[in-house]
LUMGUVO-815084 format. One record per residue: x, y, z of N, C-alpha, C, O, CB in turn; residue in one letter. Coordinates in steps of 0.05 Angstrom, whole numbers, padded with zeros to 5 digits, always signed. Glycine has a CB too. Layout:
<recs>
XYZXYZXYZXYZXYZa
...
</recs>
This chain:
<recs>
-01273+01017-00940-01296+01030-00928-01297+01021-00901-01310+01000-00901-01322+01024-00943x
-01288+01027-00875-01293+01013-00851-01326+01023-00836-01326+01036-00815-01266+01019-00832x
-01347+01017-00848-01377+01024-00832-01375+01042-00807-01388+01063-00805-01392+00995-00820x
-01355+01030-00783-01360+01040-00766-01347+01073-00763-01348+01085-00742-01355+01021-00748x
-01335+01083-00784-01328+01102-00793-01348+01132-00804-01347+01156-00798-01315+01089-00808x
-01364+01115-00823-01381+01120-00836-01400+01143-00819-01407+01161-00833-01392+01094-00844x
-01411+01144-00788-01422+01161-00780-01409+01178-00765-01420+01197-00754-01439+01152-00770x
-01381+01173-00765-01363+01191-00752-01354+01205-00772-01344+01225-00762-01342+01180-00735x
-01351+01206-00796-01349+01226-00813-01374+01236-00822-01374+01255-00837-01333+01220-00833x
-01393+01227-00817-01419+01239-00812-01414+01263-00795-01409+01284-00806-01440+01219-00799x
-01415+01263-00774-01413+01283-00752-01389+01307-00760-01393+01331-00763-01404+01266-00721x
-01367+01296-00763-01348+01322-00777-01352+01335-00794-01341+01357-00795-01328+01318-00786x
-01376+01324-00820-01383+01344-00840-01399+01345-00838-01404+01360-00857-01379+01344-00862x
-01432+01339-00824-01455+01344-00818-01468+01338-00844-01490+01347-00851-01458+01372-00807x
-01452+01319-00860-01474+01307-00883-01478+01275-00875-01461+01258-00872-01459+01309-00919x
-01504+01274-00873-01516+01250-00863-01514+01230-00878-01524+01232-00901-01540+01252-00857x
-01498+01194-00869-01499+01177-00898-01532+01168-00901-01533+01144-00907-01474+01144-00898x
-01548+01174-00899-01566+01160-00905-01592+01173-00934-01597+01197-00939-01577+01154-00874x
-01604+01151-00947-01632+01175-00952-01634+01189-00953-01650+01191-00934-01647+01183-00946x
-01633+01216-00965-01651+01244-00951-01629+01261-00937-01635+01284-00929-01678+01234-00924x
-01596+01249-00933-01576+01266-00929-01593+01287-00906-01615+01282-00897-01566+01281-00960x
-01583+01300-00902-01587+01324-00883-01606+01342-00890-01606+01365-00884-01563+01339-00879x
-01626+01328-00908-01652+01345-00926-01671+01343-00901-01680+01365-00893-01669+01327-00960x
-01679+01316-00885-01697+01304-00874-01699+01325-00849-01719+01339-00849-01690+01274-00869x
-01679+01328-00827-01667+01341-00814-01676+01362-00816-01692+01370-00799-01645+01339-00816x
-01666+01383-00841-01676+01407-00842-01699+01423-00843-01703+01447-00839-01667+01413-00853x
-01725+01393-00856-01743+01396-00851-01759+01403-00825-01776+01420-00821-01747+01382-00859x
-01747+01385-00809-01754+01389-00789-01753+01406-00770-01770+01411-00753-01751+01377-00784x
-01729+01417-00772-01714+01447-00760-01737+01465-00769-01747+01479-00752-01679+01458-00776x
-01749+01465-00801-01759+01494-00808-01779+01488-00795-01798+01498-00807-01763+01505-00838x
-01787+01473-00774-01825+01473-00760-01813+01496-00741-01826+01516-00745-01843+01436-00737x
-01800+01499-00729-01792+01512-00710-01802+01498-00686-01820+01505-00671-01800+01538-00714x
-01782+01468-00682-01795+01451-00657-01792+01460-00635-01772+01473-00630-01787+01427-00654x
-01808+01455-00617-01805+01477-00585-01790+01446-00581-01790+01425-00593-01843+01492-00557x
-01777+01457-00559-01768+01451-00535-01776+01426-00520-01800+01425-00518-01775+01471-00523x
-01769+01412-00512-01784+01380-00502-01770+01366-00479-01749+01374-00468-01781+01355-00528x
-01783+01344-00471-01768+01331-00453-01756+01306-00468-01732+01307-00471-01785+01325-00428x
-01763+01291-00475-01757+01269-00486-01757+01260-00519-01779+01260-00528-01772+01256-00473x
-01741+01254-00534-01746+01246-00558-01727+01219-00569-01709+01210-00555-01743+01270-00573x
-01733+01208-00593-01731+01180-00599-01716+01182-00627-01719+01200-00643-01761+01163-00599x
-01703+01164-00628-01683+01161-00664-01692+01138-00660-01685+01126-00640-01644+01165-00673x
-01710+01127-00678-01709+01103-00691-01691+01093-00716-01699+01102-00737-01732+01100-00698x
-01668+01077-00718-01655+01065-00732-01623+01080-00731-01617+01102-00722-01671+01064-00758x
-01604+01057-00745-01572+01072-00742-01566+01090-00764-01581+01099-00781-01546+01050-00743x
-01537+01095-00759-01527+01119-00775-01536+01144-00766-01542+01159-00784-01533+01118-00803x
-01538+01148-00752-01563+01172-00740-01553+01195-00719-01566+01212-00708-01589+01154-00721x
-01516+01187-00717-01508+01201-00695-01505+01230-00702-01509+01243-00681-01484+01191-00684x
-01501+01244-00719-01499+01273-00724-01535+01282-00719-01542+01300-00703-01485+01278-00760x
-01549+01268-00732-01576+01274-00723-01582+01283-00687-01595+01302-00680-01592+01246-00731x
-01568+01263-00669-01574+01259-00661-01561+01283-00637-01570+01292-00616-01575+01236-00667x
-01537+01288-00650-01521+01306-00625-01536+01336-00642-01533+01359-00633-01474+01303-00625x
-01549+01329-00664-01566+01366-00669-01584+01375-00647-01584+01393-00630-01592+01369-00700x
-01610+01342-00654-01639+01342-00638-01620+01337-00609-01635+01346-00591-01667+01312-00649x
-01601+01329-00598-01604+01329-00569-01607+01363-00545-01611+01368-00521-01576+01310-00564x
-01597+01385-00581-01598+01415-00567-01625+01419-00560-01631+01438-00546-01588+01440-00585x
-01646+01398-00569-01682+01406-00565-01695+01398-00534-01716+01406-00524-01704+01386-00591x
-01676+01379-00522-01694+01356-00503-01669+01357-00481-01646+01364-00481-01702+01316-00520x
-01682+01350-00467-01672+01341-00432-01657+01313-00451-01634+01315-00459-01708+01330-00398x
-01669+01294-00456-01654+01271-00459-01664+01254-00485-01688+01258-00491-01657+01254-00434x
-01647+01234-00504-01646+01229-00531-01648+01200-00529-01634+01196-00509-01622+01241-00546x
-01655+01180-00536-01655+01157-00539-01652+01152-00567-01666+01160-00586-01675+01148-00528x
-01632+01138-00569-01627+01108-00608-01643+01086-00596-01646+01078-00573-01581+01085-00619x
-01653+01078-00616-01655+01052-00616-01655+01038-00642-01672+01043-00659-01676+01048-00603x
-01632+01017-00645-01643+00992-00656-01638+00969-00658-01627+00961-00638-01646+00993-00671x
-01642+00949-00677-01648+00926-00671-01635+00905-00681-01644+00882-00685-01670+00924-00674x
-01605+00915-00687-01589+00893-00688-01557+00907-00668-01548+00930-00667-01586+00883-00725x
-01548+00882-00655-01528+00895-00637-01501+00914-00639-01494+00934-00627-01519+00876-00627x
-01487+00889-00671-01459+00908-00680-01474+00944-00688-01458+00963-00686-01440+00889-00717x
-01488+00947-00692-01507+00979-00693-01504+00997-00662-01495+01020-00659-01550+00970-00698x
-01515+00979-00641-01519+00989-00634-01489+00996-00607-01490+01009-00587-01545+00982-00635x
-01474+00985-00616-01441+00985-00606-01426+01014-00620-01413+01031-00608-01422+00950-00620x
-01432+01014-00642-01419+01033-00656-01426+01050-00650-01411+01067-00640-01419+01035-00677x
-01455+01055-00653-01460+01079-00648-01460+01085-00616-01463+01109-00609-01484+01085-00661x
-01457+01066-00597-01450+01081-00563-01420+01087-00571-01406+01105-00563-01452+01056-00529x
-01414+01070-00587-01373+01089-00586-01376+01113-00597-01366+01131-00584-01341+01073-00611x
-01390+01119-00623-01388+01140-00640-01398+01164-00618-01390+01187-00618-01406+01135-00668x
-01416+01152-00601-01422+01182-00580-01422+01181-00551-01437+01189-00533-01451+01195-00585x
-01395+01164-00553-01381+01163-00520-01383+01198-00505-01377+01219-00517-01338+01152-00524x
-01392+01197-00482-01387+01231-00472-01409+01244-00476-01413+01265-00463-01366+01250-00489x
-01430+01233-00495-01453+01251-00490-01471+01241-00474-01488+01226-00483-01467+01257-00512x
-01472+01245-00452-01489+01232-00431-01520+01243-00435-01535+01230-00419-01477+01239-00399x
-01536+01263-00450-01553+01262-00451-01577+01235-00478-01602+01231-00480-01549+01289-00450x
-01550+01221-00494-01560+01206-00506-01555+01178-00506-01533+01167-00507-01558+01215-00523x
-01590+01162-00504-01576+01133-00489-01588+01120-00509-01610+01128-00518-01586+01120-00453x
-01573+01094-00521-01569+01087-00545-01582+01046-00532-01577+01031-00513-01529+01097-00558x
-01592+01047-00546-01619+01018-00543-01621+00995-00560-01628+00998-00583-01649+01026-00547x
-01615+00970-00547-01629+00954-00570-01655+00950-00563-01662+00946-00540-01616+00928-00576x
-01676+00949-00590-01701+00941-00588-01718+00935-00609-01720+00952-00627-01711+00955-00576x
-01728+00918-00609-01748+00903-00633-01758+00936-00638-01759+00950-00619-01780+00875-00620x
-01764+00947-00665-01781+00966-00666-01808+00975-00655-01817+00995-00643-01782+00966-00684x
-01818+00949-00665-01856+00938-00667-01854+00928-00629-01865+00909-00620-01866+00896-00700x
-01842+00941-00618-01841+00922-00582-01818+00936-00576-01796+00928-00580-01835+00880-00578x
-01823+00959-00566-01807+00972-00548-01804+00970-00512-01822+00959-00500-01815+00996-00556x
-01788+00978-00502-01794+00975-00462-01810+01009-00460-01831+01004-00449-01750+00973-00432x
-01810+01030-00465-01817+01059-00464-01859+01053-00454-01877+01037-00459-01806+01078-00505x
-01853+01079-00438-01878+01080-00417-01897+01086-00446-01884+01088-00466-01877+01109-00386x
-01920+01089-00448-01947+01110-00470-01935+01132-00465-01915+01136-00452-01986+01115-00459x
-01949+01149-00479-01940+01179-00489-01914+01184-00480-01915+01207-00473-01959+01202-00477x
-01883+01174-00474-01860+01178-00466-01842+01197-00485-01822+01209-00480-01850+01154-00461x
-01859+01194-00511-01845+01222-00521-01848+01251-00539-01863+01248-00559-01829+01213-00532x
-01839+01271-00536-01845+01295-00551-01841+01299-00582-01851+01314-00598-01831+01314-00539x
-01820+01277-00585-01815+01267-00620-01796+01243-00623-01776+01236-00611-01799+01293-00641x
-01809+01235-00641-01802+01207-00660-01789+01222-00687-01796+01241-00701-01836+01186-00669x
-01765+01202-00688-01755+01219-00716-01733+01182-00725-01714+01169-00715-01726+01264-00705x
-01754+01178-00752-01735+01155-00766-01736+01168-00798-01753+01178-00812-01750+01117-00763x
-01708+01162-00800-01690+01168-00829-01690+01132-00834-01680+01114-00821-01649+01189-00823x
-01711+01135-00868-01709+01116-00875-01701+01083-00866-01686+01066-00876-01700+01125-00886x
-01721+01082-00839-01712+01060-00825-01736+01047-00818-01736+01025-00805-01695+01066-00803x
-01757+01059-00825-01788+01034-00819-01802+01027-00847-01824+01016-00847-01821+01051-00795x
-01787+01035-00874-01797+01035-00891-01789+01005-00895-01770+00996-00908-01793+01057-00907x
-01811+00992-00877-01803+00953-00882-01837+00942-00878-01858+00955-00877-01774+00933-00847x
-01831+00907-00876-01855+00902-00885-01876+00893-00859-01897+00881-00857-01851+00882-00906x
-01855+00908-00838-01884+00900-00813-01877+00937-00808-01857+00940-00793-01875+00866-00772x
-01890+00961-00817-01889+00972-00822-01917+00981-00799-01914+00995-00778-01882+00971-00846x
-01937+00973-00808-01959+00967-00799-01950+00968-00763-01954+00989-00751-01972+00938-00815x
-01939+00950-00750-01939+00934-00729-01918+00974-00709-01926+00987-00690-01916+00891-00737x
-01900+00975-00721-01879+00992-00717-01900+01021-00712-01892+01033-00691-01855+00991-00747x
-01922+01034-00724-01931+01060-00728-01951+01049-00703-01954+01065-00685-01943+01072-00761x
-01960+01032-00702-01968+01025-00687-01965+01027-00649-01981+01032-00631-01965+01009-00699x
-01932+01021-00651-01922+01025-00620-01916+01049-00635-01922+01065-00617-01896+01006-00601x
-01908+01062-00653-01897+01096-00649-01925+01110-00633-01924+01116-00609-01890+01116-00688x
-01939+01113-00643-01970+01120-00643-01967+01107-00597-01961+01120-00577-01999+01090-00679x
-01972+01090-00598-01966+01086-00566-01956+01100-00554-01969+01114-00538-01952+01069-00557x
-01925+01103-00559-01896+01128-00545-01909+01151-00548-01911+01168-00531-01861+01132-00564x
-01918+01152-00572-01914+01186-00581-01926+01210-00548-01931+01198-00528-01944+01193-00619x
-01928+01231-00548-01947+01243-00533-01971+01253-00548-01973+01248-00573-01936+01264-00520x
-01987+01264-00537-02013+01270-00549-02003+01292-00573-02006+01289-00597-02036+01282-00525x
-01990+01315-00560-01980+01328-00582-01952+01334-00589-01941+01356-00592-01991+01348-00581x
-01941+01309-00593-01918+01300-00604-01932+01294-00633-01954+01289-00643-01905+01274-00587x
-01885+01301-00644-01880+01303-00682-01865+01266-00678-01852+01253-00662-01844+01340-00699x
-01879+01263-00704-01864+01235-00718-01858+01253-00740-01873+01268-00752-01885+01202-00727x
-01821+01246-00747-01815+01253-00780-01807+01237-00773-01796+01227-00753-01802+01276-00799x
-01817+01232-00802-01797+01193-00813-01794+01192-00848-01812+01192-00865-01826+01152-00803x
-01774+01192-00850-01769+01197-00883-01772+01161-00892-01765+01140-00880-01727+01216-00893x
-01787+01165-00918-01806+01140-00930-01783+01137-00966-01778+01152-00985-01855+01154-00935x
-01778+01117-00957-01775+01108-00984-01799+01103-01003-01819+01101-00989-01761+01086-00983x
-01802+01102-01020-01829+01104-01035-01823+01101-01067-01804+01111-01079-01845+01134-01027x
-01847+01083-01081-01840+01078-01110-01845+01105-01119-01854+01123-01104-01856+01055-01126x
-01841+01108-01145-01847+01127-01159-01870+01122-01176-01885+01140-01185-01828+01134-01170x
-01871+01100-01179-01873+01092-01211-01890+01053-01205-01878+01042-01187-01828+01092-01232x
-01902+01044-01212-01921+01024-01209-01929+01016-01229-01945+01032-01239-01940+01029-01198x
-01925+00992-01243-01906+00970-01218-01871+00982-01233-01862+00998-01249-01915+00917-01226x
-01863+00961-01215-01841+00971-01209-01827+00945-01222-01842+00925-01223-01836+00981-01176x
-01799+00942-01235-01777+00923-01242-01781+00905-01240-01804+00903-01234-01758+00922-01234x
-01770+00881-01242-01760+00859-01214-01741+00870-01207-01735+00868-01183-01753+00827-01216x
-01722+00886-01223-01695+00890-01210-01692+00910-01182-01674+00911-01166-01677+00903-01232x
-01720+00926-01184-01720+00942-01164-01733+00930-01141-01725+00934-01118-01732+00965-01171x
-01757+00913-01147-01759+00886-01126-01741+00870-01112-01741+00861-01090-01768+00867-01136x
-01723+00869-01135-01709+00847-01115-01682+00866-01096-01670+00855-01077-01693+00817-01139x
-01677+00889-01104-01662+00912-01091-01686+00919-01054-01678+00929-01033-01664+00947-01123x
-01712+00910-01059-01724+00924-01039-01726+00901-01024-01725+00907-01000-01748+00941-01046x
-01730+00869-01030-01729+00842-01021-01698+00846-00998-01696+00845-00974-01726+00818-01053x
-01682+00850-01017-01652+00838-01005-01647+00856-00985-01628+00853-00970-01625+00836-01027x
-01671+00884-00983-01663+00899-00958-01678+00898-00940-01674+00910-00919-01658+00923-00959x
-01703+00881-00945-01724+00870-00921-01744+00899-00922-01748+00910-00901-01704+00861-00883x
-01759+00916-00953-01769+00945-00942-01781+00932-00967-01776+00919-00987-01751+00980-00938x
-01810+00947-00947-01843+00952-00974-01848+00975-00980-01861+00988-00963-01876+00944-00964x
-01842+00984-00996-01848+01015-01000-01868+01017-01011-01877+01000-01027-01831+01032-01014x
-01881+01041-01003-01906+01069-01005-01904+01070-01030-01881+01065-01039-01901+01102-00990x
-01929+01078-01054-01924+01087-01076-01930+01124-01066-01945+01131-01047-01943+01069-01102x
-01919+01136-01078-01899+01155-01070-01936+01176-01074-01937+01190-01054-01861+01161-01097x
-01950+01177-01084-01980+01182-01090-01995+01165-01068-02018+01172-01070-01988+01172-01121x
-01993+01151-01052-02015+01137-01038-02007+01138-01004-02020+01127-00986-02018+01102-01052x
-01975+01160-01000-01965+01154-00975-01981+01169-00959-01987+01159-00937-01938+01159-00970x
-01991+01193-00965-02003+01213-00945-02037+01203-00934-02050+01212-00916-02004+01247-00962x
-02045+01181-00955-02070+01164-00946-02055+01141-00934-02068+01122-00926-02093+01155-00973x
-02028+01139-00933-02025+01109-00912-02040+01123-00891-02063+01125-00883-01988+01094-00900x
-02007+01136-00884-02003+01150-00855-02028+01154-00840-02030+01143-00818-01990+01179-00857x
-02056+01174-00854-02070+01174-00839-02090+01153-00837-02109+01153-00821-02078+01193-00840x
-02085+01137-00851-02106+01116-00842-02086+01096-00826-02091+01073-00818-02122+01099-00870x
-02068+01108-00823-02049+01085-00794-02056+01107-00773-02035+01107-00759-02002+01076-00798x
-02073+01127-00761-02077+01143-00742-02058+01165-00741-02048+01169-00719-02078+01129-00720x
-02047+01186-00769-02036+01203-00767-02047+01233-00780-02059+01232-00801-02015+01191-00773x
-02044+01254-00770-02051+01275-00785-02032+01290-00797-02024+01309-00783-02064+01290-00771x
-02022+01288-00817-01992+01303-00840-01996+01335-00833-02018+01346-00835-01996+01297-00886x
-01969+01347-00824-01967+01366-00818-01954+01386-00845-01960+01409-00850-01955+01363-00795x
-01933+01367-00860-01925+01379-00874-01913+01352-00886-01914+01330-00874-01911+01402-00865x
-01898+01357-00921-01889+01339-00931-01860+01347-00949-01867+01357-00970-01911+01328-00944x
-01841+01345-00946-01833+01340-00978-01817+01317-00995-01806+01297-00985-01819+01361-00984x
-01816+01322-01022-01805+01307-01036-01772+01315-01029-01763+01338-01026-01816+01309-01063x
-01759+01288-01027-01729+01291-01022-01719+01265-01045-01695+01260-01048-01719+01284-00984x
-01734+01255-01056-01717+01234-01071-01695+01243-01092-01683+01227-01106-01736+01217-01085x
-01693+01275-01092-01666+01289-01112-01644+01281-01091-01621+01280-01100-01666+01331-01120x
-01648+01275-01068-01621+01268-01057-01612+01241-01054-01595+01235-01038-01617+01279-01034x
-01626+01223-01073-01616+01189-01074-01586+01201-01094-01567+01205-01079-01647+01158-01095x
-01582+01204-01116-01560+01207-01130-01545+01199-01111-01539+01177-01104-01555+01230-01141x
-01536+01225-01101-01512+01242-01079-01514+01211-01061-01495+01195-01063-01526+01283-01055x
-01534+01205-01046-01521+01181-01020-01515+01159-01040-01494+01150-01031-01548+01167-00992x
-01522+01142-01069-01513+01122-01078-01495+01138-01087-01503+01156-01072-01526+01104-01093x
-01474+01150-01101-01455+01159-01115-01437+01150-01094-01419+01133-01096-01455+01189-01124x
-01446+01167-01067-01421+01166-01033-01417+01140-01031-01393+01133-01030-01434+01176-00996x
-01439+01120-01031-01446+01094-01023-01429+01075-01042-01419+01053-01035-01478+01091-01026x
-01428+01085-01064-01415+01060-01094-01378+01067-01087-01359+01051-01087-01427+01079-01145x
-01378+01091-01082-01351+01097-01077-01334+01088-01067-01312+01079-01074-01347+01112-01068x
-01358+01092-01027-01347+01082-01006-01331+01054-01014-01306+01053-01013-01369+01079-00985x
-01347+01028-01024-01351+01001-01024-01325+01020-01038-01307+01032-01026-01378+00977-01035x
-01331+01018-01068-01295+01022-01088-01272+01017-01074-01253+01004-01084-01286+01055-01098x
-01272+01031-01044-01243+01040-01031-01247+01018-01007-01237+01022-00985-01240+01078-01020x
-01263+00994-01013-01262+00978-00984-01239+00972-00994-01230+00978-01016-01284+00952-00972x
-01225+00956-00973-01206+00938-00961-01216+00910-00972-01240+00907-00970-01205+00939-00927x
-01203+00889-00984-01204+00857-00984-01212+00840-00946-01218+00818-00935-01164+00848-00998x
-01208+00862-00942-01200+00834-00911-01239+00852-00901-01258+00840-00892-01152+00847-00872x
-01234+00888-00908-01263+00894-00900-01285+00877-00919-01302+00864-00908-01267+00928-00903x
-01284+00879-00945-01302+00863-00959-01314+00835-00931-01333+00833-00916-01282+00850-00992x
-01288+00821-00938-01296+00798-00924-01310+00799-00893-01325+00781-00885-01273+00783-00924x
-01301+00823-00875-01314+00818-00849-01349+00821-00856-01364+00817-00837-01301+00842-00823x
-01358+00825-00873-01389+00835-00880-01387+00832-00918-01386+00850-00934-01396+00876-00865x
-01387+00802-00922-01392+00799-00954-01418+00807-00952-01424+00826-00966-01387+00768-00971x
-01437+00797-00937-01467+00802-00952-01473+00826-00956-01483+00831-00977-01490+00794-00939x
-01466+00851-00932-01472+00877-00939-01468+00896-00962-01482+00914-00972-01465+00886-00923x
-01439+00884-00965-01420+00896-00981-01436+00893-01015-01441+00909-01033-01387+00878-00975x
-01439+00862-01011-01456+00856-01029-01487+00874-01049-01494+00882-01071-01462+00836-01014x
-01494+00873-01028-01530+00888-01027-01510+00917-01033-01504+00916-01057-01558+00888-00983x
-01500+00936-01025-01487+00957-01029-01479+00960-01049-01484+00981-01061-01472+00960-01016x
-01465+00942-01060-01462+00958-01096-01481+00944-01100-01495+00959-01086-01435+00953-01123x
-01496+00928-01107-01515+00916-01122-01534+00941-01128-01536+00949-01152-01528+00891-01106x
-01550+00954-01105-01561+00970-01101-01554+00998-01118-01569+01007-01136-01559+00969-01079x
-01531+01008-01109-01522+01041-01114-01519+01026-01150-01528+01039-01168-01482+01060-01091x
-01508+01002-01156-01506+01002-01185-01538+01005-01193-01546+01026-01205-01490+00972-01196x
-01557+00985-01187-01581+00990-01199-01606+01016-01199-01628+01017-01210-01590+00971-01192x
-01589+01038-01178-01607+01062-01169-01591+01086-01200-01602+01104-01213-01598+01076-01122x
-01562+01074-01202-01549+01098-01217-01545+01100-01253-01546+01118-01270-01519+01099-01205x
-01541+01062-01252-01533+01053-01279-01565+01038-01292-01571+01036-01316-01504+01029-01275x
-01577+01031-01273-01592+01005-01291-01634+01021-01291-01656+01010-01294-01586+00960-01262x
-01625+01048-01287-01652+01058-01286-01669+01055-01257-01691+01046-01262-01665+01043-01307x
-01665+01059-01233-01672+01056-01204-01692+01084-01201-01715+01087-01191-01641+01055-01182x
-01673+01100-01213-01677+01128-01201-01709+01133-01205-01723+01146-01189-01658+01151-01217x
-01715+01122-01226-01741+01127-01254-01762+01113-01221-01785+01123-01221-01738+01096-01302x
-01759+01096-01201-01769+01085-01196-01774+01087-01160-01794+01085-01146-01761+01070-01210x
-01743+01092-01153-01738+01098-01126-01738+01121-01115-01721+01137-01121-01718+01090-01119x
-01766+01130-01089-01759+01149-01085-01754+01160-01059-01742+01143-01046-01771+01158-01097x
-01759+01181-01044-01758+01187-01020-01774+01213-01008-01774+01236-01019-01733+01187-01016x
-01789+01206-00983-01806+01233-00977-01800+01242-00947-01803+01222-00934-01841+01226-00981x
-01794+01262-00932-01796+01275-00919-01823+01278-00897-01829+01301-00896-01789+01291-00933x
-01842+01261-00881-01870+01277-00876-01854+01282-00843-01831+01277-00836-01910+01255-00879x
-01875+01291-00829-01880+01310-00797-01910+01314-00797-01924+01330-00809-01863+01345-00794x
-01915+01293-00777-01947+01286-00767-01941+01295-00743-01920+01304-00733-01961+01252-00767x
-01973+01287-00731-01975+01282-00707-01996+01264-00707-02005+01256-00728-01978+01304-00691x
-02006+01255-00681-02015+01228-00679-02047+01241-00680-02054+01262-00667-02003+01206-00650x
-02064+01225-00696-02099+01237-00692-02116+01227-00671-02120+01203-00673-02118+01230-00717x
-02124+01236-00656-02141+01232-00632-02167+01215-00639-02183+01209-00621-02148+01260-00620x
</recs>
């Protein structure tokens, strides 16, 4: 598996290699979103999402918080003049207040500093703008140690599925639509497991930590019963006044 080729394959097949797959984007587009000026995608591996959303906006930004994903995304989107790719801390961006009509995050903000990120999202989202986020959630509490290990390795801090609506409302957002996309995770982890199994020794040697984590995570979900505890939800919201 060449990580550089994952997003390229997704663009060619319209199959997004992220938790939620194509279903989160479909959920958003079902809302018949209005055309706007500025939109933002938070997180890497989202090139095919960007090429679809840019049809609705004058310009689109993608931010990632690491150098390599930024450079890979720029390479994949070379020639897409309406899409700008930048490296930024998700909780401290360079954008002006109320700058975006849409902010989209797919499995990228289910992290330990989520509250700080949401505060920043609320600042840079326009008064009538939409936030579409895909969230890793826990389906059952308490989760076993092997699931906690997956989340710790990935820097995740999922919220219980039953509490996700209350969480976002408590952090200044009004929920417009919610979909349980947990059924997409099996396909996601099967593709990850297959890609890892096909990676060459040299490819694995370039990023041992990444390949080890993805092998462990896919195995835990597919073989150890992680599917009973790990879920995924798509939420569409506006910030409350």
